[in-house]
Biopython code that builds the backbone (N, CA, C, O; Angstrom):
import numpy as np
from Bio.PDB.StructureBuilder import StructureBuilder

atoms = [
    (1, "MET", "N", (-6.113, 25.668, 10.155)),
    (1, "MET", "CA", (-7.008, 26.586, 9.509)),
    (1, "MET", "C", (-8.416, 26.525, 10.081)),
    (1, "MET", "O", (-9.164, 27.500, 10.011)),
    (2, "THR", "N", (-8.773, 25.386, 10.641)),
    (2, "THR", "CA", (-10.126, 25.225, 11.176)),
    (2, "THR", "C", (-10.095, 24.373, 12.457)),
    (2, "THR", "O", (-10.714, 23.312, 12.524)),
    (3, "PRO", "N", (-9.363, 24.858, 13.468)),
    (3, "PRO", "CA", (-9.147, 24.047, 14.675)),
    (3, "PRO", "C", (-10.399, 23.789, 15.502)),
    (3, "PRO", "O", (-10.408, 22.868, 16.318)),
    (4, "ASP", "N", (-11.449, 24.572, 15.315)),
    (4, "ASP", "CA", (-12.682, 24.306, 16.059)),
    (4, "ASP", "C", (-13.366, 23.033, 15.587)),
    (4, "ASP", "O", (-14.156, 22.437, 16.318)),
    (5, "PHE", "N", (-13.058, 22.615, 14.352)),
    (5, "PHE", "CA", (-13.747, 21.464, 13.772)),
    (5, "PHE", "C", (-12.814, 20.303, 13.455)),
    (5, "PHE", "O", (-13.139, 19.158, 13.767)),
    (6, "ILE", "N", (-11.680, 20.566, 12.852)),
    (6, "ILE", "CA", (-10.730, 19.507, 12.498)),
    (6, "ILE", "C", (-9.653, 19.455, 13.567)),
    (6, "ILE", "O", (-8.894, 20.409, 13.738)),
    (7, "LYS", "N", (-9.586, 18.358, 14.278)),
    (7, "LYS", "CA", (-8.633, 18.206, 15.379)),
    (7, "LYS", "C", (-7.328, 17.574, 14.927)),
    (7, "LYS", "O", (-6.291, 17.762, 15.563)),
    (8, "GLY", "N", (-7.373, 16.825, 13.832)),
    (8, "GLY", "CA", (-6.164, 16.203, 13.317)),
    (8, "GLY", "C", (-6.475, 15.258, 12.182)),
    (8, "GLY", "O", (-7.584, 14.736, 12.064)),
    (9, "VAL", "N", (-5.464, 15.047, 11.342)),
    (9, "VAL", "CA", (-5.564, 14.110, 10.226)),
    (9, "VAL", "C", (-4.278, 13.303, 10.212)),
    (9, "VAL", "O", (-3.185, 13.867, 10.184)),
    (10, "ASP", "N", (-4.407, 11.995, 10.232)),
    (10, "ASP", "CA", (-3.235, 11.115, 10.216)),
    (10, "ASP", "C", (-3.281, 10.212, 8.995)),
    (10, "ASP", "O", (-4.328, 9.671, 8.641)),
    (11, "LEU", "N", (-2.135, 10.061, 8.365)),
    (11, "LEU", "CA", (-2.014, 9.142, 7.241)),
    (11, "LEU", "C", (-1.969, 7.723, 7.789)),
    (11, "LEU", "O", (-1.121, 7.397, 8.621)),
    (12, "HIS", "N", (-2.873, 6.891, 7.326)),
    (12, "HIS", "CA", (-2.954, 5.500, 7.794)),
    (12, "HIS", "C", (-2.222, 4.553, 6.847)),
    (12, "HIS", "O", (-1.568, 3.606, 7.285)),
    (13, "ASP", "N", (-2.339, 4.821, 5.524)),
    (13, "ASP", "CA", (-1.721, 3.950, 4.539)),
    (13, "ASP", "C", (-1.506, 4.743, 3.256)),
    (13, "ASP", "O", (-2.348, 5.560, 2.883)),
    (14, "GLY", "N", (-0.386, 4.510, 2.581)),
    (14, "GLY", "CA", (-0.107, 5.180, 1.314)),
    (14, "GLY", "C", (0.665, 6.467, 1.509)),
    (14, "GLY", "O", (1.391, 6.630, 2.490)),
    (15, "GLU", "N", (0.498, 7.392, 0.552)),
    (15, "GLU", "CA", (1.180, 8.676, 0.579)),
    (15, "GLU", "C", (0.154, 9.798, 0.553)),
    (15, "GLU", "O", (-0.916, 9.657, -0.038)),
    (16, "TRP", "N", (0.487, 10.922, 1.204)),
    (16, "TRP", "CA", (-0.412, 12.069, 1.222)),
    (16, "TRP", "C", (-0.781, 12.489, -0.197)),
    (16, "TRP", "O", (0.087, 12.606, -1.062)),
    (17, "GLY", "N", (-2.059, 12.713, -0.429)),
    (17, "GLY", "CA", (-2.535, 13.268, -1.678)),
    (17, "GLY", "C", (-2.469, 12.357, -2.877)),
    (17, "GLY", "O", (-2.460, 12.833, -4.013)),
    (18, "ILE", "N", (-2.423, 11.046, -2.653)),
    (18, "ILE", "CA", (-2.336, 10.071, -3.738)),
    (18, "ILE", "C", (-3.599, 9.196, -3.718)),
    (18, "ILE", "O", (-4.044, 8.767, -2.653)),
    (19, "VAL", "N", (-4.167, 8.938, -4.897)),
    (19, "VAL", "CA", (-5.329, 8.057, -4.980)),
    (19, "VAL", "C", (-4.988, 6.717, -4.325)),
    (19, "VAL", "O", (-3.925, 6.144, -4.565)),
    (20, "GLY", "N", (-5.894, 6.240, -3.510)),
    (20, "GLY", "CA", (-5.699, 4.980, -2.797)),
    (20, "GLY", "C", (-5.162, 5.157, -1.388)),
    (20, "GLY", "O", (-5.198, 4.219, -0.591)),
    (21, "SER", "N", (-4.662, 6.349, -1.067)),
    (21, "SER", "CA", (-4.153, 6.568, 0.289)),
    (21, "SER", "C", (-5.321, 6.649, 1.268)),
    (21, "SER", "O", (-6.421, 7.077, 0.918)),
    (22, "ILE", "N", (-5.052, 6.226, 2.500)),
    (22, "ILE", "CA", (-6.081, 6.187, 3.537)),
    (22, "ILE", "C", (-5.652, 7.103, 4.674)),
    (22, "ILE", "O", (-4.520, 7.035, 5.152)),
    (23, "SER", "N", (-6.573, 7.960, 5.099)),
    (23, "SER", "CA", (-6.295, 8.857, 6.217)),
    (23, "SER", "C", (-7.423, 8.753, 7.238)),
    (23, "SER", "O", (-8.538, 8.333, 6.929)),
    (24, "VAL", "N", (-7.093, 9.147, 8.461)),
    (24, "VAL", "CA", (-8.050, 9.136, 9.559)),
    (24, "VAL", "C", (-8.198, 10.569, 10.052)),
    (24, "VAL", "O", (-7.225, 11.208, 10.453)),
    (25, "TRP", "N", (-9.423, 11.057, 10.015)),
    (25, "TRP", "CA", (-9.738, 12.424, 10.414)),
    (25, "TRP", "C", (-10.375, 12.404, 11.801)),
    (25, "TRP", "O", (-11.303, 11.634, 12.049)),
    (26, "ASN", "N", (-9.882, 13.241, 12.694)),
    (26, "ASN", "CA", (-10.492, 13.458, 14.002)),
    (26, "ASN", "C", (-11.143, 14.839, 13.938)),
    (26, "ASN", "O", (-10.473, 15.834, 13.661)),
    (27, "PHE", "N", (-12.447, 14.896, 14.195)),
    (27, "PHE", "CA", (-13.167, 16.146, 14.018)),
    (27, "PHE", "C", (-14.276, 16.273, 15.048)),
    (27, "PHE", "O", (-14.631, 15.307, 15.723)),
    (28, "THR", "N", (-14.820, 17.486, 15.158)),
    (28, "THR", "CA", (-15.943, 17.752, 16.045)),
    (28, "THR", "C", (-17.178, 17.981, 15.187)),
    (28, "THR", "O", (-17.176, 18.812, 14.279)),
    (29, "HIS", "N", (-18.228, 17.232, 15.489)),
    (29, "HIS", "CA", (-19.491, 17.345, 14.744)),
    (29, "HIS", "C", (-20.637, 17.268, 15.739)),
    (29, "HIS", "O", (-20.719, 16.333, 16.535)),
    (30, "ASP", "N", (-21.513, 18.247, 15.689)),
    (30, "ASP", "CA", (-22.639, 18.320, 16.630)),
    (30, "ASP", "C", (-22.162, 18.269, 18.079)),
    (30, "ASP", "O", (-22.806, 17.661, 18.934)),
    (31, "GLY", "N", (-21.026, 18.914, 18.342)),
    (31, "GLY", "CA", (-20.490, 18.997, 19.698)),
    (31, "GLY", "C", (-19.814, 17.738, 20.209)),
    (31, "GLY", "O", (-19.460, 17.665, 21.386)),
    (32, "LYS", "N", (-19.626, 16.738, 19.344)),
    (32, "LYS", "CA", (-19.005, 15.481, 19.761)),
    (32, "LYS", "C", (-17.749, 15.219, 18.953)),
    (32, "LYS", "O", (-17.688, 15.526, 17.763)),
    (33, "GLU", "N", (-16.751, 14.651, 19.607)),
    (33, "GLU", "CA", (-15.525, 14.249, 18.925)),
    (33, "GLU", "C", (-15.821, 12.981, 18.128)),
    (33, "GLU", "O", (-16.373, 12.017, 18.658)),
    (34, "LYS", "N", (-15.446, 12.993, 16.844)),
    (34, "LYS", "CA", (-15.714, 11.846, 15.976)),
    (34, "LYS", "C", (-14.490, 11.525, 15.133)),
    (34, "LYS", "O", (-13.529, 12.292, 15.071)),
    (35, "VAL", "N", (-14.558, 10.359, 14.481)),
    (35, "VAL", "CA", (-13.478, 9.885, 13.623)),
    (35, "VAL", "C", (-14.077, 9.444, 12.295)),
    (35, "VAL", "O", (-15.158, 8.856, 12.251)),
    (36, "ALA", "N", (-13.357, 9.736, 11.212)),
    (36, "ALA", "CA", (-13.740, 9.226, 9.894)),
    (36, "ALA", "C", (-12.488, 8.698, 9.213)),
    (36, "ALA", "O", (-11.498, 9.413, 9.063)),
    (37, "LYS", "N", (-12.545, 7.454, 8.808)),
    (37, "LYS", "CA", (-11.460, 6.841, 8.042)),
    (37, "LYS", "C", (-11.889, 6.877, 6.587)),
    (37, "LYS", "O", (-13.000, 6.468, 6.250)),
    (38, "GLN", "N", (-11.006, 7.368, 5.722)),
    (38, "GLN", "CA", (-11.394, 7.555, 4.331)),
    (38, "GLN", "C", (-10.261, 7.221, 3.382)),
    (38, "GLN", "O", (-9.083, 7.277, 3.735)),
    (39, "VAL", "N", (-10.652, 6.874, 2.170)),
    (39, "VAL", "CA", (-9.689, 6.589, 1.112)),
    (39, "VAL", "C", (-9.939, 7.589, -0.018)),
    (39, "VAL", "O", (-11.086, 7.898, -0.339)),
    (40, "ILE", "N", (-8.870, 8.085, -0.609)),
    (40, "ILE", "CA", (-9.012, 8.969, -1.769)),
    (40, "ILE", "C", (-9.313, 8.101, -2.978)),
    (40, "ILE", "O", (-8.519, 7.234, -3.344)),
    (41, "GLU", "N", (-10.467, 8.339, -3.599)),
    (41, "GLU", "CA", (-10.875, 7.563, -4.773)),
    (41, "GLU", "C", (-10.494, 8.236, -6.085)),
    (41, "GLU", "O", (-10.237, 7.563, -7.083)),
    (42, "GLU", "N", (-10.457, 9.571, -6.081)),
    (42, "GLU", "CA", (-10.176, 10.285, -7.328)),
    (42, "GLU", "C", (-9.568, 11.634, -7.021)),
    (42, "GLU", "O", (-9.971, 12.315, -6.078)),
    (43, "ILE", "N", (-8.590, 12.014, -7.830)),
    (43, "ILE", "CA", (-8.030, 13.362, -7.819)),
    (43, "ILE", "C", (-7.939, 13.798, -9.271)),
    (43, "ILE", "O", (-7.325, 13.120, -10.095)),
    (44, "ASP", "N", (-8.552, 14.932, -9.581)),
    (44, "ASP", "CA", (-8.470, 15.502, -10.923)),
    (44, "ASP", "C", (-7.974, 16.935, -10.762)),
    (44, "ASP", "O", (-8.751, 17.845, -10.472)),
    (45, "LYS", "N", (-6.674, 17.122, -10.954)),
    (45, "LYS", "CA", (-6.069, 18.444, -10.740)),
    (45, "LYS", "C", (-6.594, 19.476, -11.724)),
    (45, "LYS", "O", (-6.782, 20.635, -11.355)),
    (46, "GLU", "N", (-6.834, 19.080, -12.963)),
    (46, "GLU", "CA", (-7.353, 20.027, -13.955)),
    (46, "GLU", "C", (-8.741, 20.533, -13.571)),
    (46, "GLU", "O", (-9.036, 21.718, -13.724)),
    (47, "LYS", "N", (-9.579, 19.651, -13.082)),
    (47, "LYS", "CA", (-10.940, 20.034, -12.677)),
    (47, "LYS", "C", (-10.988, 20.538, -11.241)),
    (47, "LYS", "O", (-12.037, 20.990, -10.780)),
    (48, "LYS", "N", (-9.854, 20.466, -10.520)),
    (48, "LYS", "CA", (-9.782, 20.845, -9.108)),
    (48, "LYS", "C", (-10.832, 20.080, -8.304)),
    (48, "LYS", "O", (-11.683, 20.665, -7.635)),
    (49, "LEU", "N", (-10.741, 18.762, -8.394)),
    (49, "LEU", "CA", (-11.733, 17.883, -7.793)),
    (49, "LEU", "C", (-11.028, 16.766, -7.033)),
    (49, "LEU", "O", (-10.019, 16.226, -7.486)),
    (50, "VAL", "N", (-11.575, 16.433, -5.875)),
    (50, "VAL", "CA", (-11.107, 15.262, -5.126)),
    (50, "VAL", "C", (-12.333, 14.540, -4.572)),
    (50, "VAL", "O", (-13.300, 15.166, -4.140)),
    (51, "ARG", "N", (-12.269, 13.197, -4.596)),
    (51, "ARG", "CA", (-13.379, 12.377, -4.102)),
    (51, "ARG", "C", (-12.845, 11.402, -3.055)),
    (51, "ARG", "O", (-11.848, 10.711, -3.263)),
    (52, "TYR", "N", (-13.548, 11.374, -1.924)),
    (52, "TYR", "CA", (-13.202, 10.490, -0.814)),
    (52, "TYR", "C", (-14.327, 9.495, -0.569)),
    (52, "TYR", "O", (-15.504, 9.816, -0.736)),
    (53, "LYS", "N", (-13.952, 8.288, -0.173)),
    (53, "LYS", "CA", (-14.928, 7.294, 0.261)),
    (53, "LYS", "C", (-14.685, 7.031, 1.741)),
    (53, "LYS", "O", (-13.573, 6.688, 2.142)),
    (54, "VAL", "N", (-15.723, 7.193, 2.547)),
    (54, "VAL", "CA", (-15.621, 6.910, 3.973)),
    (54, "VAL", "C", (-15.647, 5.397, 4.145)),
    (54, "VAL", "O", (-16.553, 4.724, 3.653)),
    (55, "ILE", "N", (-14.636, 4.862, 4.852)),
    (55, "ILE", "CA", (-14.538, 3.413, 5.031)),
    (55, "ILE", "C", (-14.552, 3.007, 6.505)),
    (55, "ILE", "O", (-14.441, 1.824, 6.829)),
    (56, "GLY", "N", (-14.690, 3.995, 7.395)),
    (56, "GLY", "CA", (-14.745, 3.688, 8.820)),
    (56, "GLY", "C", (-15.130, 4.911, 9.625)),
    (56, "GLY", "O", (-15.061, 6.038, 9.134)),
    (57, "GLY", "N", (-15.534, 4.684, 10.862)),
    (57, "GLY", "CA", (-15.893, 5.780, 11.746)),
    (57, "GLY", "C", (-17.390, 5.913, 11.943)),
    (57, "GLY", "O", (-18.183, 5.124, 11.427)),
    (58, "GLU", "N", (-17.757, 6.943, 12.711)),
    (58, "GLU", "CA", (-19.150, 7.127, 13.112)),
    (58, "GLU", "C", (-20.112, 7.359, 11.948)),
    (58, "GLU", "O", (-21.285, 6.999, 12.046)),
    (59, "ILE", "N", (-19.652, 7.942, 10.871)),
    (59, "ILE", "CA", (-20.550, 8.193, 9.732)),
    (59, "ILE", "C", (-21.190, 6.886, 9.244)),
    (59, "ILE", "O", (-22.356, 6.863, 8.849)),
    (60, "LEU", "N", (-20.413, 5.813, 9.280)),
    (60, "LEU", "CA", (-20.932, 4.531, 8.790)),
    (60, "LEU", "C", (-21.849, 3.833, 9.792)),
    (60, "LEU", "O", (-22.340, 2.735, 9.530)),
    (61, "GLU", "N", (-22.079, 4.474, 10.943)),
    (61, "GLU", "CA", (-23.090, 3.951, 11.859)),
    (61, "GLU", "C", (-24.496, 4.259, 11.348)),
    (61, "GLU", "O", (-25.467, 3.629, 11.767)),
    (62, "ALA", "N", (-24.601, 5.243, 10.430)),
    (62, "ALA", "CA", (-25.906, 5.634, 9.897)),
    (62, "ALA", "C", (-26.041, 5.383, 8.394)),
    (62, "ALA", "O", (-27.152, 5.351, 7.865)),
    (63, "TYR", "N", (-24.910, 5.206, 7.710)),
    (63, "TYR", "CA", (-24.946, 5.084, 6.258)),
    (63, "TYR", "C", (-24.200, 3.841, 5.798)),
    (63, "TYR", "O", (-23.127, 3.525, 6.313)),
    (64, "LYS", "N", (-24.775, 3.136, 4.824)),
    (64, "LYS", "CA", (-24.113, 1.968, 4.230)),
    (64, "LYS", "C", (-22.888, 2.397, 3.447)),
    (64, "LYS", "O", (-21.848, 1.739, 3.483)),
    (65, "SER", "N", (-23.023, 3.511, 2.737)),
    (65, "SER", "CA", (-21.907, 4.061, 1.969)),
    (65, "SER", "C", (-21.984, 5.573, 2.030)),
    (65, "SER", "O", (-23.061, 6.158, 2.152)),
    (66, "PHE", "N", (-20.806, 6.197, 1.941)),
    (66, "PHE", "CA", (-20.753, 7.656, 2.021)),
    (66, "PHE", "C", (-19.553, 8.135, 1.228)),
    (66, "PHE", "O", (-18.408, 7.843, 1.575)),
    (67, "LEU", "N", (-19.825, 8.883, 0.149)),
    (67, "LEU", "CA", (-18.782, 9.473, -0.692)),
    (67, "LEU", "C", (-18.874, 10.984, -0.584)),
    (67, "LEU", "O", (-19.966, 11.550, -0.542)),
    (68, "VAL", "N", (-17.717, 11.633, -0.540)),
    (68, "VAL", "CA", (-17.655, 13.087, -0.480)),
    (68, "VAL", "C", (-16.817, 13.566, -1.664)),
    (68, "VAL", "O", (-15.683, 13.125, -1.852)),
    (69, "THR", "N", (-17.388, 14.474, -2.460)),
    (69, "THR", "CA", (-16.663, 15.081, -3.568)),
    (69, "THR", "C", (-16.529, 16.570, -3.284)),
    (69, "THR", "O", (-17.501, 17.240, -2.940)),
    (70, "ILE", "N", (-15.309, 17.075, -3.435)),
    (70, "ILE", "CA", (-15.041, 18.499, -3.272)),
    (70, "ILE", "C", (-14.524, 19.011, -4.609)),
    (70, "ILE", "O", (-13.569, 18.474, -5.171)),
    (71, "HIS", "N", (-15.171, 20.060, -5.107)),
    (71, "HIS", "CA", (-14.797, 20.641, -6.395)),
    (71, "HIS", "C", (-14.646, 22.154, -6.211)),
    (71, "HIS", "O", (-15.481, 22.798, -5.576)),
    (72, "VAL", "N", (-13.573, 22.709, -6.773)),
    (72, "VAL", "CA", (-13.351, 24.148, -6.725)),
    (72, "VAL", "C", (-13.407, 24.688, -8.145)),
    (72, "VAL", "O", (-12.679, 24.239, -9.030)),
    (73, "ASP", "N", (-14.291, 25.664, -8.342)),
    (73, "ASP", "CA", (-14.421, 26.338, -9.629)),
    (73, "ASP", "C", (-13.829, 27.734, -9.461)),
    (73, "ASP", "O", (-14.298, 28.513, -8.632)),
    (74, "THR", "N", (-12.801, 28.052, -10.246)),
    (74, "THR", "CA", (-12.101, 29.322, -10.115)),
    (74, "THR", "C", (-12.409, 30.222, -11.301)),
    (74, "THR", "O", (-12.308, 29.815, -12.458)),
    (75, "LYS", "N", (-12.787, 31.456, -10.984)),
    (75, "LYS", "CA", (-12.999, 32.491, -12.001)),
    (75, "LYS", "C", (-12.279, 33.740, -11.517)),
    (75, "LYS", "O", (-12.725, 34.410, -10.587)),
    (76, "GLY", "N", (-11.148, 34.043, -12.169)),
    (76, "GLY", "CA", (-10.336, 35.166, -11.704)),
    (76, "GLY", "C", (-9.787, 34.856, -10.330)),
    (76, "GLY", "O", (-9.128, 33.836, -10.130)),
    (77, "GLU", "N", (-10.061, 35.744, -9.378)),
    (77, "GLU", "CA", (-9.607, 35.522, -8.002)),
    (77, "GLU", "C", (-10.693, 34.906, -7.127)),
    (77, "GLU", "O", (-10.489, 34.697, -5.932)),
    (78, "GLU", "N", (-11.837, 34.619, -7.720)),
    (78, "GLU", "CA", (-12.951, 34.036, -6.979)),
    (78, "GLU", "C", (-12.910, 32.515, -7.082)),
    (78, "GLU", "O", (-12.648, 31.957, -8.147)),
    (79, "ASN", "N", (-13.175, 31.853, -5.956)),
    (79, "ASN", "CA", (-13.253, 30.393, -5.910)),
    (79, "ASN", "C", (-14.605, 29.983, -5.351)),
    (79, "ASN", "O", (-15.027, 30.465, -4.300)),
    (80, "LEU", "N", (-15.276, 29.095, -6.059)),
    (80, "LEU", "CA", (-16.542, 28.535, -5.600)),
    (80, "LEU", "C", (-16.285, 27.076, -5.240)),
    (80, "LEU", "O", (-15.895, 26.276, -6.091)),
    (81, "VAL", "N", (-16.506, 26.738, -3.977)),
    (81, "VAL", "CA", (-16.281, 25.376, -3.495)),
    (81, "VAL", "C", (-17.627, 24.659, -3.408)),
    (81, "VAL", "O", (-18.570, 25.156, -2.791)),
    (82, "THR", "N", (-17.701, 23.487, -4.035)),
    (82, "THR", "CA", (-18.913, 22.678, -4.009)),
    (82, "THR", "C", (-18.613, 21.348, -3.329)),
    (82, "THR", "O", (-17.701, 20.626, -3.731)),
    (83, "TRP", "N", (-19.379, 21.035, -2.309)),
    (83, "TRP", "CA", (-19.303, 19.747, -1.625)),
    (83, "TRP", "C", (-20.509, 18.930, -2.073)),
    (83, "TRP", "O", (-21.637, 19.423, -2.063)),
    (84, "THR", "N", (-20.271, 17.694, -2.461)),
    (84, "THR", "CA", (-21.356, 16.803, -2.855)),
    (84, "THR", "C", (-21.246, 15.509, -2.049)),
    (84, "THR", "O", (-20.178, 14.903, -1.966)),
    (85, "PHE", "N", (-22.359, 15.102, -1.464)),
    (85, "PHE", "CA", (-22.423, 13.837, -0.740)),
    (85, "PHE", "C", (-23.234, 12.846, -1.568)),
    (85, "PHE", "O", (-24.314, 13.174, -2.060)),
    (86, "HIS", "N", (-22.711, 11.644, -1.719)),
    (86, "HIS", "CA", (-23.453, 10.511, -2.271)),
    (86, "HIS", "C", (-23.493, 9.477, -1.155)),
    (86, "HIS", "O", (-22.449, 9.036, -0.674)),
    (87, "TYR", "N", (-24.684, 9.095, -0.749)),
    (87, "TYR", "CA", (-24.790, 8.215, 0.413)),
    (87, "TYR", "C", (-26.001, 7.302, 0.293)),
    (87, "TYR", "O", (-26.957, 7.574, -0.433)),
    (88, "GLU", "N", (-25.915, 6.206, 1.039)),
    (88, "GLU", "CA", (-27.042, 5.286, 1.160)),
    (88, "GLU", "C", (-27.294, 5.089, 2.647)),
    (88, "GLU", "O", (-26.410, 4.655, 3.386)),
    (89, "LYS", "N", (-28.497, 5.410, 3.075)),
    (89, "LYS", "CA", (-28.863, 5.279, 4.483)),
    (89, "LYS", "C", (-28.968, 3.806, 4.869)),
    (89, "LYS", "O", (-29.296, 2.956, 4.042)),
    (90, "LEU", "N", (-28.685, 3.519, 6.134)),
    (90, "LEU", "CA", (-28.859, 2.155, 6.636)),
    (90, "LEU", "C", (-30.327, 1.775, 6.654)),
    (90, "LEU", "O", (-30.682, 0.623, 6.403)),
    (91, "ASN", "N", (-31.193, 2.761, 6.957)),
    (91, "ASN", "CA", (-32.638, 2.523, 6.947)),
    (91, "ASN", "C", (-33.361, 3.863, 6.797)),
    (91, "ASN", "O", (-32.731, 4.920, 6.820)),
    (92, "GLU", "N", (-34.671, 3.812, 6.644)),
    (92, "GLU", "CA", (-35.474, 5.012, 6.390)),
    (92, "GLU", "C", (-35.517, 5.983, 7.565)),
    (92, "GLU", "O", (-35.822, 7.161, 7.377)),
    (93, "SER", "N", (-35.217, 5.510, 8.773)),
    (93, "SER", "CA", (-35.278, 6.395, 9.941)),
    (93, "SER", "C", (-34.029, 7.290, 10.061)),
    (93, "SER", "O", (-34.007, 8.205, 10.885)),
    (94, "VAL", "N", (-33.012, 7.037, 9.262)),
    (94, "VAL", "CA", (-31.789, 7.844, 9.290)),
    (94, "VAL", "C", (-32.044, 9.168, 8.583)),
    (94, "VAL", "O", (-32.594, 9.202, 7.482)),
    (95, "ASP", "N", (-31.636, 10.260, 9.229)),
    (95, "ASP", "CA", (-31.785, 11.585, 8.631)),
    (95, "ASP", "C", (-30.785, 11.793, 7.504)),
    (95, "ASP", "O", (-29.743, 11.140, 7.443)),
    (96, "ASP", "N", (-31.128, 12.717, 6.615)),
    (96, "ASP", "CA", (-30.154, 13.149, 5.616)),
    (96, "ASP", "C", (-29.001, 13.844, 6.354)),
    (96, "ASP", "O", (-29.200, 14.364, 7.452)),
    (97, "PRO", "N", (-27.815, 13.857, 5.772)),
    (97, "PRO", "CA", (-26.635, 14.391, 6.477)),
    (97, "PRO", "C", (-26.526, 15.923, 6.432)),
    (97, "PRO", "O", (-25.461, 16.462, 6.133)),
    (98, "ASN", "N", (-27.625, 16.613, 6.729)),
    (98, "ASN", "CA", (-27.629, 18.070, 6.671)),
    (98, "ASN", "C", (-26.639, 18.708, 7.645)),
    (98, "ASN", "O", (-25.982, 19.692, 7.305)),
    (99, "SER", "N", (-26.532, 18.157, 8.842)),
    (99, "SER", "CA", (-25.596, 18.751, 9.811)),
    (99, "SER", "C", (-24.147, 18.529, 9.380)),
    (99, "SER", "O", (-23.283, 19.346, 9.698)),
    (100, "LEU", "N", (-23.867, 17.441, 8.663)),
    (100, "LEU", "CA", (-22.524, 17.249, 8.105)),
    (100, "LEU", "C", (-22.247, 18.270, 7.003)),
    (100, "LEU", "O", (-21.126, 18.762, 6.877)),
    (101, "MET", "N", (-23.259, 18.587, 6.212)),
    (101, "MET", "CA", (-23.094, 19.604, 5.177)),
    (101, "MET", "C", (-22.849, 20.966, 5.825)),
    (101, "MET", "O", (-22.023, 21.742, 5.345)),
    (102, "ASP", "N", (-23.567, 21.259, 6.917)),
    (102, "ASP", "CA", (-23.329, 22.504, 7.649)),
    (102, "ASP", "C", (-21.891, 22.564, 8.157)),
    (102, "ASP", "O", (-21.254, 23.616, 8.111)),
    (103, "LEU", "N", (-21.386, 21.436, 8.639)),
    (103, "LEU", "CA", (-19.999, 21.377, 9.096)),
    (103, "LEU", "C", (-19.041, 21.686, 7.946)),
    (103, "LEU", "O", (-18.075, 22.427, 8.130)),
    (104, "CYS", "N", (-19.292, 21.134, 6.780)),
    (104, "CYS", "CA", (-18.439, 21.398, 5.617)),
    (104, "CYS", "C", (-18.454, 22.876, 5.241)),
    (104, "CYS", "O", (-17.422, 23.435, 4.868)),
    (105, "LEU", "N", (-19.610, 23.502, 5.338)),
    (105, "LEU", "CA", (-19.715, 24.929, 5.060)),
    (105, "LEU", "C", (-18.873, 25.734, 6.052)),
    (105, "LEU", "O", (-18.153, 26.650, 5.655)),
    (106, "ARG", "N", (-18.960, 25.398, 7.327)),
    (106, "ARG", "CA", (-18.161, 26.103, 8.346)),
    (106, "ARG", "C", (-16.666, 25.898, 8.111)),
    (106, "ARG", "O", (-15.879, 26.835, 8.249)),
    (107, "ILE", "N", (-16.281, 24.687, 7.758)),
    (107, "ILE", "CA", (-14.861, 24.411, 7.471)),
    (107, "ILE", "C", (-14.397, 25.229, 6.275)),
    (107, "ILE", "O", (-13.311, 25.808, 6.301)),
    (108, "THR", "N", (-15.216, 25.280, 5.228)),
    (108, "THR", "CA", (-14.867, 26.049, 4.036)),
    (108, "THR", "C", (-14.692, 27.526, 4.384)),
    (108, "THR", "O", (-13.746, 28.162, 3.920)),
    (109, "LYS", "N", (-15.585, 28.071, 5.189)),
    (109, "LYS", "CA", (-15.478, 29.482, 5.599)),
    (109, "LYS", "C", (-14.225, 29.723, 6.428)),
    (109, "LYS", "O", (-13.561, 30.746, 6.262)),
    (110, "ASP", "N", (-13.892, 28.789, 7.321)),
    (110, "ASP", "CA", (-12.658, 28.917, 8.114)),
    (110, "ASP", "C", (-11.424, 28.930, 7.216)),
    (110, "ASP", "O", (-10.513, 29.734, 7.416)),
    (111, "ILE", "N", (-11.399, 28.048, 6.241)),
    (111, "ILE", "CA", (-10.260, 27.992, 5.318)),
    (111, "ILE", "C", (-10.170, 29.288, 4.518)),
    (111, "ILE", "O", (-9.081, 29.832, 4.335)),
    (112, "GLU", "N", (-11.302, 29.781, 4.046)),
    (112, "GLU", "CA", (-11.317, 31.045, 3.312)),
    (112, "GLU", "C", (-10.786, 32.178, 4.186)),
    (112, "GLU", "O", (-9.939, 32.953, 3.743)),
    (113, "ASN", "N", (-11.273, 32.283, 5.419)),
    (113, "ASN", "CA", (-10.812, 33.335, 6.317)),
    (113, "ASN", "C", (-9.321, 33.224, 6.606)),
    (113, "ASN", "O", (-8.636, 34.239, 6.722)),
    (114, "HIS", "N", (-8.817, 32.008, 6.723)),
    (114, "HIS", "CA", (-7.384, 31.789, 6.945)),
    (114, "HIS", "C", (-6.577, 32.346, 5.770)),
    (114, "HIS", "O", (-5.582, 33.043, 5.969)),
    (115, "HIS", "N", (-7.007, 32.037, 4.556)),
    (115, "HIS", "CA", (-6.288, 32.498, 3.370)),
    (115, "HIS", "C", (-6.424, 34.007, 3.176)),
    (115, "HIS", "O", (-5.472, 34.660, 2.747)),
    (116, "LEU", "N", (-7.585, 34.566, 3.483)),
    (116, "LEU", "CA", (-7.758, 36.013, 3.376)),
    (116, "LEU", "C", (-6.863, 36.744, 4.369)),
    (116, "LEU", "O", (-6.285, 37.780, 4.042)),
    (117, "ALA", "N", (-6.746, 36.200, 5.593)),
    (117, "ALA", "CA", (-5.891, 36.829, 6.601)),
    (117, "ALA", "C", (-4.428, 36.793, 6.175)),
    (117, "ALA", "O", (-3.686, 37.742, 6.429)),
    (118, "LYS", "N", (-4.010, 35.712, 5.534)),
    (118, "LYS", "CA", (-2.616, 35.599, 5.072)),
    (118, "LYS", "C", (-2.309, 36.567, 3.932)),
    (118, "LYS", "O", (-1.174, 37.024, 3.796)),
    (119, "SER", "N", (-3.327, 36.884, 3.104)),
    (119, "SER", "CA", (-3.072, 37.739, 1.942)),
    (119, "SER", "C", (-3.104, 39.221, 2.301)),
    (119, "SER", "O", (-2.693, 40.055, 1.495)),
    (120, "ASN", "N", (-3.583, 39.562, 3.495)),
    (120, "ASN", "CA", (-3.644, 40.984, 3.929)),
    (120, "ASN", "C", (-2.413, 41.407, 4.657)),
    (120, "ASN", "O", (-2.312, 42.558, 5.081)),
]
sb = StructureBuilder()
sb.init_structure("model")
sb.init_model(0)
sb.init_chain("A")
sb.init_seg("    ")
for serial, (resi, resn, name, xyz) in enumerate(atoms, 1):
    if name == "N":
        sb.init_residue(resn, " ", resi, " ")
    sb.init_atom(name, np.array(xyz, "f"), 0.0, 1.0, " ", f" {name:<3s}", serial, name[0])
structure = sb.get_structure()
């Protein structure tokens, strides 16, 4: 759905879509190939929410901790996707993860376009 940014996702431990499972994401960010190892910390199907904790990869070169929460709010046929980052910088010279947020926005738009193309 978003091959320009997500190159692959491999299950490292556990089962797909289960809290505690660990996956490794290969992605392109700022024109560079990167890796993020993450564990699913929470899944709430009723709230349409999933929370990941980054436990390895380049993101942790700049941040002590990095959590990503994705929430989908549905009203009729409209879906509003909210990405939330909770992070602690390694030091004050580290920038906020704005370019990572931009990447999430592009991924969300790619997924939306994929689903719109399938429904037409």
